[in-house]
C-alpha positions as CSV (number, residue, x, y, z in Angstrom):
1,M,20.8,-6.6,0.8
2,A,17.2,-8.1,1.4
3,Y,14.9,-4.9,1.3
4,T,11.0,-5.2,2.5
5,Y,7.7,-3.1,1.0
6,H,4.7,-1.7,1.8
7,I,2.1,0.2,-0.1
8,K,0.3,3.4,1.8
9,R,-1.9,6.6,0.2
10,S,-3.3,9.6,2.4
11,A,-5.9,9.6,4.1
12,A,-9.5,10.1,2.3
13,L,-10.5,12.9,4.9
14,D,-7.1,14.2,6.4
15,D,-3.5,14.6,6.1
16,Y,-2.6,11.5,7.3
17,D,-0.8,8.6,5.5
18,V,-2.5,5.6,5.7
19,Y,-1.4,1.8,5.0
20,Y,-2.1,-1.4,3.6
21,E,-3.5,-4.2,5.4
22,G,-4.6,-6.5,3.0
23,G,-7.9,-7.6,1.4
24,T,-10.2,-4.0,1.6
25,S,-8.1,-2.5,4.8
26,W,-5.9,0.4,5.2
27,S,-4.3,1.5,8.5
28,D,-2.7,4.1,10.0
29,D,-0.8,2.5,12.8
30,F,2.7,1.6,10.9
31,S,2.8,-1.6,12.6
32,Q,-0.3,-3.1,11.0
33,R,1.4,-3.0,6.6
34,K,1.2,-5.8,4.9
35,K,5.5,-6.7,4.2
36,Y,5.8,-7.6,0.7
37,T,9.7,-8.9,-0.2
38,A,9.6,-8.2,-3.8
39,Q,8.4,-4.6,-5.3
40,A,6.6,-7.1,-7.8
41,T,4.7,-7.8,-5.6
42,A,3.6,-5.2,-4.3
43,E,3.1,-2.8,-7.5
44,A,0.7,-5.3,-8.9
45,V,-1.1,-4.6,-5.9
46,L,-2.3,-1.1,-7.6
47,V,-2.9,-2.4,-11.2
48,N,-6.2,-0.7,-11.8
49,T,-7.0,-3.3,-15.4
50,D,-10.9,-2.8,-14.9
51,G,-11.9,0.0,-12.9
52,T,-13.0,-2.1,-9.2
53,N,-9.5,-1.0,-7.3
54,G,-10.5,2.9,-6.4
55,G,-8.8,2.2,-3.0
56,F,-5.7,2.2,-4.3
57,N,-5.6,5.7,-6.5
58,G,-2.8,7.5,-4.7
59,A,-1.0,4.7,-3.4
60,V,3.0,4.2,-3.7
61,V,4.9,1.2,-3.2
62,V,8.0,2.4,-0.6
63,R,11.3,0.2,-0.1
64,E,11.5,-0.2,3.4
65,E,15.1,0.0,4.4
């Protein structure tokens, strides 16, 4: 069974989730999320070796059923 994955985190100012759309964009609209076919690809987006992707702090990869 093939799964898809997406990235989400809590909104900075309010108590709701936002979903990664790609680039520097996040949305509270679930249908706008960027989907990944491999978990490793989604997890690679979260890597912050140089400290420049602070927008991903607290973000997690979620497997969709």
